[in-house]
C-alpha angles and dihedrals in degrees: 000000000000090000091050092048090050092052092048091050092049092049090053095052114120094013126116126216090202100050123094107220128208111248095247094049093044094051091050092051095045093046093050091052097049094103102148119127091251132058101272122219118241107228133197124203121191125191108208131196095238138104106219091196084082114072093220091057099052114124117202136147148112133266125203102214108222092219099037128248098266090233128120101235122200112209128201121197127197105209143124137218118344093002091055090053090047090053092051092050090049090058104262111165097212127024127178150113125213090000092054090045091058092049095049093041088060089057100258106136111170096167142070103215132033127208128182138182114237093250089059096055093090086064098035091048088069088064093064094113090053103039100028099068089049093052091241101115110126112247130184090217091068097037099254095114102062147121089229094079092160092062092043094051094045091048092052092047093044099055110285109162121198118211134192128175116246127223094272092053093260127139119192131181143159109245104180145320133285088243090065118100118259089251092053093049092046092050093050093048092050091048092050095048090047091052091051092049091051088053091059107141124230091242094060112112130190121355110007101190107043102166138358126192136173133204142158123245095265100016137088123277125242129200114232131223099241091211089064091059102054137332088231091065 
């Protein structure tokens, strides 16, 4: 513990909790302090001016990161017949219908993303108590309930990140790895913030994006100057 505390203290040297950093400077600082023995994830946290308890203030969507997420994503697809074969050819890791339902219903979830064709939602809907709490329930709003299973599988494999605002108005997501170049990380962060802004609900009043910060898995967090992210914010 003492060794961990010492590393955390060292990583925070020269950083200010009060300062709002430009995106480029922040990425450079976070990347240089990602010194864990594994490839740390670069994470973004956004504090939004919404109350998700109200249906017209819910923020949810998906962002296709231009430089990928750096994660190996296992994708399951609920489909039958030709669509099942299409999913397999697209690179889905698990494909099934009633058989896959039985496996998941028993609590065995050996995948990270779940896709379903519309005709399978009567079956998949019964898995709400299993998939819902894990944020894996297929949803047409984020492109995971679709007949175009090829596009859905490739998007999930290529770096599509789903986001959904939490009770406190916070959205968090991993947007890359510390091993990425500064340009790749910067590009992914801008794309993610832009996707969240475009998902602004009609019921949102006042300032939509209140705060944005970035960090690495084991590193310090830095607050960002929103103007450095996008003029739209």
